Steps between C-alpha positions, in 0.01 A plus 500: 500500500266238361402170665482207265352156538538221249282192542594165343334159536694186404270241651134520592578515873821709503516874437813715495496873570790723409483828692736787423537877513598690190682824586509765229687825561477806281669837527229665290292587805766736634467857392755774498373842593729726300368844426550646151773719655683194635483335157645818351784505755577134430507567128741792542728322746518173306565680170777713648657204680474240221531705182707799609714307754446763769574418863222514756658813646507671159137406443399635842680828430329530158156434652557761772630756249193449281252545784400140564424379852470148638152348522493630859605850402865487604823586325657208312809320624686221324332242725157616377589450135653159574188400694272593209684256272536227764136498616362491144735212413391306811135560416548382141680184619210413732234600248630284217623202702373168369350282774442131435189329644580276798312194623510465880355274769437210267330205672353175377210358696369150447139431580396135524124477473499138620598615849194724522185329631185594316 
């Protein structure tokens, strides 16, 4: 968030102040902590699901048959393979979301210097 102030003077004794907050959001500060093994699992699961049209159960059975374990060392079930695809998709949606800057709390203040005694 950034505070902004714009100062304008129309007459010698009148000053206008425009105060606002500029809110800028970015998803680029979030990091995903996938291990190389998790990337490999995602690659295998997404390829088998998207290109070979395998079900999540078929993919889980193939992974178990070929000696793969989940990231936590367990045997694969269909829900694990589905979760791998779902969580990566959710991460990608957040990561590449386009946020527009927003101006909030805009206020105009008028300062009349003639009312101030010097």
